N, CA, C and O atoms as a Tinker XYZ file with bonds, in Angstrom:
   360  protein
     1  N     47.639000  114.779000  108.672000    73     2
     2  CA    48.968000  115.074000  109.189000    64     1     3
     3  C     48.865000  115.380000  110.683000    63     2     4     5
     4  O     47.997000  116.140000  111.113000    81     3
     5  N     49.735000  114.796000  111.443000    73     3     6
     6  CA    49.772000  115.054000  112.874000    64     5     7
     7  C     50.935000  115.977000  113.203000    63     6     8     9
     8  O     51.986000  115.929000  112.563000    81     7
     9  N     50.731000  116.818000  114.208000    73     7    10
    10  CA    51.836000  117.642000  114.687000    64     9    11
    11  C     52.835000  116.728000  115.416000    63    10    12    13
    12  O     52.541000  115.560000  115.672000    81    11
    13  N     53.997000  117.261000  115.741000    73    11    14
    14  CA    55.051000  116.458000  116.375000    64    13    15
    15  C     54.591000  115.904000  117.729000    63    14    16    17
    16  O     54.874000  114.751000  118.055000    81    15
    17  N     53.882000  116.725000  118.518000    73    15    18
    18  CA    53.401000  116.275000  119.834000    64    17    19
    19  C     52.396000  115.134000  119.700000    63    18    20    21
    20  O     52.460000  114.147000  120.433000    81    19
    21  N     51.473000  115.280000  118.760000    73    19    22
    22  CA    50.459000  114.234000  118.565000    64    21    23
    23  C     51.081000  112.959000  118.005000    63    22    24    25
    24  O     50.681000  111.857000  118.381000    81    23
    25  N     52.043000  113.099000  117.121000    73    23    26
    26  CA    52.715000  111.928000  116.555000    64    25    27
    27  C     53.468000  111.162000  117.637000    63    26    28    29
    28  O     53.449000  109.932000  117.657000    81    27
    29  N     54.134000  111.889000  118.539000    73    27    30
    30  CA    54.867000  111.200000  119.612000    64    29    31
    31  C     53.903000  110.559000  120.605000    63    30    32    33
    32  O     54.183000  109.479000  121.126000    81    31
    33  N     52.775000  111.208000  120.873000    73    31    34
    34  CA    51.768000  110.618000  121.763000    64    33    35
    35  C     51.173000  109.359000  121.138000    63    34    36    37
    36  O     50.950000  108.373000  121.839000    81    35
    37  N     50.915000  109.377000  119.842000    73    35    38
    38  CA    50.395000  108.202000  119.144000    64    37    39
    39  C     51.398000  107.053000  119.188000    63    38    40    41
    40  O     51.017000  105.908000  119.430000    81    39
    41  N     52.671000  107.348000  118.956000    73    39    42
    42  CA    53.701000  106.305000  119.004000    64    41    43
    43  C     53.797000  105.719000  120.414000    63    42    44    45
    44  O     53.946000  104.507000  120.575000    81    43
    45  N     53.710000  106.572000  121.428000    73    43    46
    46  CA    53.766000  106.113000  122.820000    64    45    47
    47  C     52.557000  105.223000  123.130000    63    46    48    49
    48  O     52.701000  104.175000  123.760000    81    47
    49  N     51.380000  105.640000  122.689000    73    47    50
    50  CA    50.159000  104.867000  122.949000    64    49    51
    51  C     50.227000  103.499000  122.270000    63    50    52    53
    52  O     49.835000  102.494000  122.863000    81    51
    53  N     50.720000  103.455000  121.033000    73    51    54
    54  CA    50.841000  102.174000  120.333000    64    53    55
    55  C     51.837000  101.256000  121.041000    63    54    56    57
    56  O     51.618000  100.048000  121.140000    81    55
    57  N     52.922000  101.834000  121.527000    73    55    58
    58  CA    53.924000  101.052000  122.261000    64    57    59
    59  C     53.316000  100.471000  123.540000    63    58    60    61
    60  O     53.538000   99.303000  123.859000    81    59
    61  N     52.560000  101.275000  124.262000    73    59    62
    62  CA    51.950000  100.819000  125.518000    64    61    63
    63  C     50.892000   99.754000  125.252000    63    62    64    65
    64  O     50.757000   98.813000  126.034000    81    63
    65  N     50.143000   99.885000  124.165000    73    63    66
    66  CA    49.134000   98.875000  123.825000    64    65    67
    67  C     49.770000   97.531000  123.488000    63    66    68    69
    68  O     49.217000   96.480000  123.811000    81    67
    69  N     50.922000   97.565000  122.844000    73    67    70
    70  CA    51.615000   96.317000  122.519000    64    69    71
    71  C     52.079000   95.596000  123.777000    63    70    72    73
    72  O     52.166000   94.368000  123.792000    81    71
    73  N     52.375000   96.346000  124.828000    73    71    74
    74  CA    52.877000   95.748000  126.066000    64    73    75
    75  C     51.774000   95.511000  127.095000    63    74    76    77
    76  O     52.061000   95.085000  128.214000    81    75
    77  N     50.544000   95.774000  126.746000    73    75    78
    78  CA    49.428000   95.649000  127.685000    64    77    79
    79  C     49.266000   94.194000  128.124000    63    78    80    81
    80  O     49.198000   93.303000  127.277000    81    79
    81  N     49.202000   93.940000  129.434000    73    79    82
    82  CA    49.051000   92.566000  129.909000    64    81    83
    83  C     47.684000   91.961000  129.592000    63    82    84    85
    84  O     47.535000   90.740000  129.624000    81    83
    85  N     46.698000   92.779000  129.292000    73    83    86
    86  CA    45.357000   92.275000  128.985000    64    85    87
    87  C     45.234000   91.805000  127.541000    63    86    88    89
    88  O     44.342000   91.018000  127.224000    81    87
    89  N     46.106000   92.270000  126.670000    73    87    90
    90  CA    46.041000   91.885000  125.265000    64    89    91
    91  C     44.736000   92.315000  124.628000    63    90    92    93
    92  O     44.325000   93.468000  124.761000    81    91
    93  N     44.085000   91.402000  123.943000    73    91    94
    94  CA    42.831000   91.694000  123.247000    64    93    95
    95  C     41.673000   91.983000  124.211000    63    94    96    97
    96  O     40.684000   92.599000  123.816000    81    95
    97  N     41.787000   91.546000  125.461000    73    95    98
    98  CA    40.718000   91.745000  126.447000    64    97    99
    99  C     40.843000   93.060000  127.193000    63    98   100   101
   100  O     40.170000   93.259000  128.204000    81    99
   101  N     41.690000   93.959000  126.717000    73    99   102
   102  CA    41.927000   95.221000  127.414000    64   101   103
   103  C     40.632000   96.007000  127.565000    63   102   104   105
   104  O     39.909000   96.232000  126.594000    81   103
   105  N     40.350000   96.420000  128.800000    73   103   106
   106  CA    39.186000   97.293000  128.993000    64   105   107
   107  C     39.522000   98.718000  128.548000    63   106   108   109
   108  O     40.678000   99.025000  128.258000    81   107
   109  N     38.527000   99.569000  128.495000    73   107   110
   110  CA    38.807000  100.965000  128.178000    64   109   111
   111  C     39.694000  101.532000  129.281000    63   110   112   113
   112  O     39.643000  101.075000  130.423000    81   111
   113  N     40.494000  102.514000  128.942000    73   111   114
   114  CA    41.471000  103.048000  129.893000    64   113   115
   115  C     40.825000  103.569000  131.178000    63   114   116   117
   116  O     41.419000  103.483000  132.253000    81   115
   117  N     39.623000  104.102000  131.070000    73   115   118
   118  CA    38.943000  104.630000  132.246000    64   117   119
   119  C     38.694000  103.536000  133.278000    63   118   120   121
   120  O     38.776000  103.792000  134.479000    81   119
   121  N     38.393000  102.327000  132.828000    73   119   122
   122  CA    38.081000  101.219000  133.737000    64   121   123
   123  C     39.266000  100.308000  134.019000    63   122   124   125
   124  O     39.153000   99.399000  134.842000    81   123
   125  N     40.392000  100.522000  133.365000    73   123   126
   126  CA    41.530000   99.612000  133.469000    64   125   127
   127  C     42.194000   99.729000  134.848000    63   126   128   129
   128  O     42.478000  100.837000  135.303000    81   127
   129  N     42.443000   98.595000  135.514000    73   127   130
   130  CA    43.101000   98.638000  136.819000    64   129   131
   131  C     44.608000   98.875000  136.723000    63   130   132   133
   132  O     45.250000   99.188000  137.725000    81   131
   133  N     45.178000   98.727000  135.520000    73   131   134
   134  CA    46.606000   98.930000  135.322000    64   133   135
   135  C     46.796000  100.259000  134.595000    63   134   136   137
   136  O     46.324000  100.430000  133.471000    81   135
   137  N     47.485000  101.195000  135.237000    73   135   138
   138  CA    47.747000  102.483000  134.595000    64   137   139
   139  C     49.101000  102.404000  133.919000    63   138   140   141
   140  O     50.138000  102.548000  134.565000    81   139
   141  N     49.085000  102.175000  132.613000    73   139   142
   142  CA    50.326000  101.932000  131.880000    64   141   143
   143  C     50.918000  103.200000  131.280000    63   142   144   145
   144  O     52.047000  103.173000  130.790000    81   143
   145  N     50.187000  104.309000  131.307000    73   143   146
   146  CA    50.718000  105.548000  130.764000    64   145   147
   147  C     51.365000  106.355000  131.879000    63   146   148   149
   148  O     50.922000  106.324000  133.027000    81   147
   149  N     52.422000  107.079000  131.522000    73   147   150
   150  CA    53.018000  108.024000  132.464000    64   149   151
   151  C     51.966000  109.099000  132.750000    63   150   152   153
   152  O     51.145000  109.398000  131.882000    81   151
   153  N     51.977000  109.685000  133.949000    73   151   154
   154  CA    50.952000  110.693000  134.279000    64   153   155
   155  C     50.854000  111.827000  133.257000    63   154   156   157
   156  O     49.751000  112.257000  132.921000    81   155
   157  N     51.981000  112.310000  132.765000    73   155   158
   158  CA    51.939000  113.410000  131.783000    64   157   159
   159  C     51.254000  112.965000  130.494000    63   158   160   161
   160  O     50.472000  113.717000  129.913000    81   159
   161  N     51.547000  111.749000  130.048000    73   159   162
   162  CA    50.919000  111.239000  128.824000    64   161   163
   163  C     49.438000  110.975000  129.052000    63   162   164   165
   164  O     48.622000  111.182000  128.154000    81   163
   165  N     49.089000  110.517000  130.252000    73   163   166
   166  CA    47.682000  110.273000  130.571000    64   165   167
   167  C     46.891000  111.576000  130.468000    63   166   168   169
   168  O     45.765000  111.588000  129.968000    81   167
   169  N     47.486000  112.676000  130.944000    73   167   170
   170  CA    46.814000  113.977000  130.842000    64   169   171
   171  C     46.674000  114.406000  129.386000    63   170   172   173
   172  O     45.647000  114.965000  129.002000    81   171
   173  N     47.690000  114.153000  128.578000    73   171   174
   174  CA    47.613000  114.487000  127.148000    64   173   175
   175  C     46.497000  113.700000  126.478000    63   174   176   177
   176  O     45.757000  114.250000  125.662000    81   175
   177  N     46.367000  112.435000  126.809000    73   175   178
   178  CA    45.322000  111.602000  126.215000    64   177   179
   179  C     43.948000  112.117000  126.629000    63   178   180   181
   180  O     43.018000  112.124000  125.822000    81   179
   181  N     43.815000  112.546000  127.870000    73   179   182
   182  CA    42.527000  113.111000  128.322000    64   181   183
   183  C     42.159000  114.340000  127.495000    63   182   184   185
   184  O     41.004000  114.511000  127.105000    81   183
   185  N     43.147000  115.193000  127.232000    73   183   186
   186  CA    42.891000  116.395000  126.431000    64   185   187
   187  C     42.454000  116.007000  125.020000    63   186   188   189
   188  O     41.493000  116.560000  124.486000    81   187
   189  N     43.160000  115.061000  124.429000    73   187   190
   190  CA    42.822000  114.603000  123.079000    64   189   191
   191  C     41.415000  114.015000  123.060000    63   190   192   193
   192  O     40.627000  114.325000  122.166000    81   191
   193  N     41.093000  113.173000  124.036000    73   191   194
   194  CA    39.780000  112.522000  124.052000    64   193   195
   195  C     38.647000  113.514000  124.330000    63   194   196   197
   196  O     37.538000  113.343000  123.822000    81   195
   197  N     38.916000  114.543000  125.127000    73   195   198
   198  CA    37.882000  115.568000  125.335000    64   197   199
   199  C     37.535000  116.272000  124.025000    63   198   200   201
   200  O     36.389000  116.662000  123.799000    81   199
   201  N     38.536000  116.425000  123.173000    73   199   202
   202  CA    38.307000  117.046000  121.873000    64   201   203
   203  C     37.707000  116.046000  120.880000    63   202   204   205
   204  O     36.705000  116.329000  120.224000    81   203
   205  N     38.341000  114.870000  120.785000    73   203   206
   206  CA    37.987000  113.918000  119.732000    64   205   207
   207  C     36.744000  113.094000  120.051000    63   206   208   209
   208  O     36.010000  112.707000  119.142000    81   207
   209  N     36.501000  112.823000  121.328000    73   207   210
   210  CA    35.384000  111.964000  121.712000    64   209   211
   211  C     34.044000  112.396000  121.144000    63   210   212   213
   212  O     33.384000  111.597000  120.479000    81   211
   213  N     33.614000  113.637000  121.383000    73   211   214
   214  CA    32.326000  114.070000  120.833000    64   213   215
   215  C     32.285000  114.070000  119.305000    63   214   216   217
   216  O     31.237000  113.806000  118.716000    81   215
   217  N     33.413000  114.362000  118.660000    73   215   218
   218  CA    33.467000  114.391000  117.206000    64   217   219
   219  C     33.410000  112.994000  116.604000    63   218   220   221
   220  O     32.969000  112.819000  115.468000    81   219
   221  N     33.857000  112.001000  117.366000    73   219   222
   222  CA    33.850000  110.622000  116.887000    64   221   223
   223  C     32.423000  110.173000  116.559000    63   222   224   225
   224  O     32.210000  109.415000  115.613000    81   223
   225  N     31.468000  110.634000  117.329000    73   223   226
   226  CA    30.071000  110.259000  117.110000    64   225   227
   227  C     29.593000  110.664000  115.718000    63   226   228   229
   228  O     28.794000  109.952000  115.111000    81   227
   229  N     30.067000  111.788000  115.207000    73   227   230
   230  CA    29.645000  112.260000  113.884000    64   229   231
   231  C     30.508000  111.699000  112.764000    63   230   232   233
   232  O     30.008000  111.423000  111.674000    81   231
   233  N     31.789000  111.529000  113.021000    73   231   234
   234  CA    32.696000  111.045000  111.972000    64   233   235
   235  C     32.687000  109.531000  111.830000    63   234   236   237
   236  O     32.735000  109.015000  110.714000    81   235
   237  N     32.627000  108.817000  112.942000    73   235   238
   238  CA    32.653000  107.348000  112.947000    64   237   239
   239  C     31.637000  106.832000  113.964000    63   238   240   241
   240  O     32.023000  106.342000  115.026000    81   239
   241  N     30.353000  106.934000  113.656000    73   239   242
   242  CA    29.332000  106.589000  114.646000    64   241   243
   243  C     29.399000  105.131000  115.112000    63   242   244   245
   244  O     29.117000  104.852000  116.277000    81   243
   245  N     29.761000  104.210000  114.243000    73   243   246
   246  CA    29.824000  102.794000  114.646000    64   245   247
   247  C     30.948000  102.595000  115.658000    63   246   248   249
   248  O     30.770000  101.898000  116.657000    81   247
   249  N     32.112000  103.210000  115.399000    73   247   250
   250  CA    33.217000  103.104000  116.353000    64   249   251
   251  C     32.854000  103.741000  117.691000    63   250   252   253
   252  O     33.227000  103.225000  118.744000    81   251
   253  N     32.132000  104.853000  117.656000    73   251   254
   254  CA    31.736000  105.525000  118.892000    64   253   255
   255  C     30.810000  104.637000  119.718000    63   254   256   257
   256  O     30.965000  104.534000  120.935000    81   255
   257  N     29.856000  104.003000  119.063000    73   255   258
   258  CA    28.930000  103.110000  119.772000    64   257   259
   259  C     29.679000  101.901000  120.320000    63   258   260   261
   260  O     29.434000  101.481000  121.451000    81   259
   261  N     30.588000  101.339000  119.529000    73   259   262
   262  CA    31.379000  100.190000  120.006000    64   261   263
   263  C     32.209000  100.569000  121.229000    63   262   264   265
   264  O     32.334000   99.777000  122.163000    81   263
   265  N     32.775000  101.772000  121.229000    73   263   266
   266  CA    33.561000  102.230000  122.374000    64   265   267
   267  C     32.678000  102.359000  123.614000    63   266   268   269
   268  O     33.081000  101.975000  124.712000    81   267
   269  N     31.490000  102.893000  123.436000    73   267   270
   270  CA    30.565000  103.018000  124.577000    64   269   271
   271  C     30.155000  101.644000  125.099000    63   270   272   273
   272  O     30.024000  101.455000  126.308000    81   271
   273  N     29.951000  100.684000  124.195000    73   271   274
   274  CA    29.608000   99.329000  124.624000    64   273   275
   275  C     30.783000   98.660000  125.333000    63   274   276   277
   276  O     30.579000   97.896000  126.276000    81   275
   277  N     32.009000   98.938000  124.891000    73   275   278
   278  CA    33.192000   98.397000  125.556000    64   277   279
   279  C     33.292000   98.891000  126.995000    63   278   280   281
   280  O     33.749000   98.162000  127.876000    81   279
   281  N     32.859000  100.141000  127.232000    73   279   282
   282  CA    32.901000  100.685000  128.593000    64   281   283
   283  C     31.938000   99.957000  129.521000    63   282   284   285
   284  O     32.107000  100.001000  130.740000    81   283
   285  N     30.947000   99.300000  128.974000    73   283   286
   286  CA    29.957000   98.601000  129.803000    64   285   287
   287  C     30.365000   97.178000  130.145000    63   286   288   289
   288  O     29.779000   96.558000  131.032000    81   287
   289  N     31.380000   96.653000  129.438000    73   287   290
   290  CA    31.842000   95.293000  129.710000    64   289   291
   291  C     32.498000   95.230000  131.083000    63   290   292   293
   292  O     33.104000   96.204000  131.529000    81   291
   293  N     32.380000   94.090000  131.753000    73   291   294
   294  CA    33.089000   93.955000  133.031000    64   293   295
   295  C     34.599000   93.926000  132.797000    63   294   296   297
   296  O     35.081000   93.457000  131.766000    81   295
   297  N     35.317000   94.434000  133.772000    73   295   298
   298  CA    36.770000   94.456000  133.687000    64   297   299
   299  C     37.294000   93.049000  133.930000    63   298   300   301
   300  O     36.938000   92.425000  134.930000    81   299
   301  N     38.140000   92.536000  133.030000    73   299   302
   302  CA    38.669000   91.186000  133.246000    64   301   303
   303  C     39.621000   91.158000  134.435000    63   302   304   305
   304  O     40.148000   92.191000  134.847000    81   303
   305  N     39.833000   89.972000  134.976000    73   303   306
   306  CA    40.785000   89.829000  136.060000    64   305   307
   307  C     42.158000   90.230000  135.558000    63   306   308   309
   308  O     42.519000   90.003000  134.403000    81   307
   309  N     42.908000   90.833000  136.466000    73   307   310
   310  CA    44.252000   91.262000  136.103000    64   309   311
   311  C     45.122000   90.030000  135.878000    63   310   312   313
   312  O     45.172000   89.138000  136.724000    81   311
   313  N     45.802000   89.983000  134.747000    73   311   314
   314  CA    46.641000   88.819000  134.467000    64   313   315
   315  C     47.769000   88.703000  135.477000    63   314   316   317
   316  O     48.288000   89.703000  135.973000    81   315
   317  N     48.131000   87.486000  135.766000    73   315   318
   318  CA    49.249000   87.229000  136.681000    64   317   319
   319  C     50.541000   87.203000  135.871000    63   318   320   321
   320  O     50.623000   86.578000  134.814000    81   319
   321  N     51.523000   87.882000  136.384000    73   319   322
   322  CA    52.827000   87.874000  135.737000    64   321   323
   323  C     53.653000   86.740000  136.318000    63   322   324   325
   324  O     53.698000   86.541000  137.532000    81   323
   325  N     54.295000   86.011000  135.444000    73   323   326
   326  CA    55.168000   84.938000  135.905000    64   325   327
   327  C     56.529000   85.530000  136.228000    63   326   328   329
   328  O     57.075000   86.320000  135.458000    81   327
   329  N     57.067000   85.145000  137.363000    73   327   330
   330  CA    58.401000   85.601000  137.720000    64   329   331
   331  C     59.426000   84.815000  136.928000    63   330   332   333
   332  O     59.305000   83.605000  136.732000    81   331
   333  N     60.407000   85.516000  136.493000    73   331   334
   334  CA    61.488000   84.836000  135.781000    64   333   335
   335  C     62.384000   84.143000  136.803000    63   334   336   337
   336  O     62.772000   84.727000  137.816000    81   335
   337  N     62.691000   82.924000  136.520000    73   335   338
   338  CA    63.581000   82.176000  137.371000    64   337   339
   339  C     64.982000   82.324000  136.811000    63   338   340   341
   340  O     65.241000   82.022000  135.646000    81   339
   341  N     65.872000   82.792000  137.655000    73   339   342
   342  CA    67.233000   82.998000  137.210000    64   341   343
   343  C     67.949000   81.671000  137.065000    63   342   344   345
   344  O     67.952000   80.845000  137.978000    81   343
   345  N     68.555000   81.479000  135.906000    73   343   346
   346  CA    69.332000   80.257000  135.664000    64   345   347
   347  C     70.809000   80.510000  135.934000    63   346   348   349
   348  O     71.665000   79.663000  135.680000    81   347
   349  N     71.077000   81.701000  136.456000    73   347   350
   350  CA    72.446000   82.084000  136.761000    64   349   351
   351  C     72.902000   81.360000  138.031000    63   350   352   353
   352  O     72.214000   81.434000  139.049000    81   351
   353  N     74.008000   80.685000  138.001000    73   351   354
   354  CA    74.454000   79.928000  139.159000    64   353   355
   355  C     75.385000   80.723000  140.064000    63   354   356   357
   356  O     75.856000   80.203000  141.075000    81   355
   357  N     75.645000   81.935000  139.724000    73   355   358
   358  CA    76.656000   82.588000  140.516000    64   357   359
   359  C     76.322000   83.887000  140.985000    63   358   360
   360  O     77.125000   84.521000  141.670000    81   359
């Protein structure tokens, strides 16, 4: 069970991940050149990760190792956004 604050932070994080321009190639947030979280939410995530990060090694060691390996990958080039061309004639 998550508290209300954690549930809203999780919903916000899932929403931001769906809109991430990198898609499946997203680097870890620490290395990402695009800061998609609001500053207040970014601070909340840091607090959560300071608590959960060390515990992840004991609870889910494979996921922890995969996360550490993801941090070593090179950051992909930032995707180019296509400008929408207005079809409005007036």
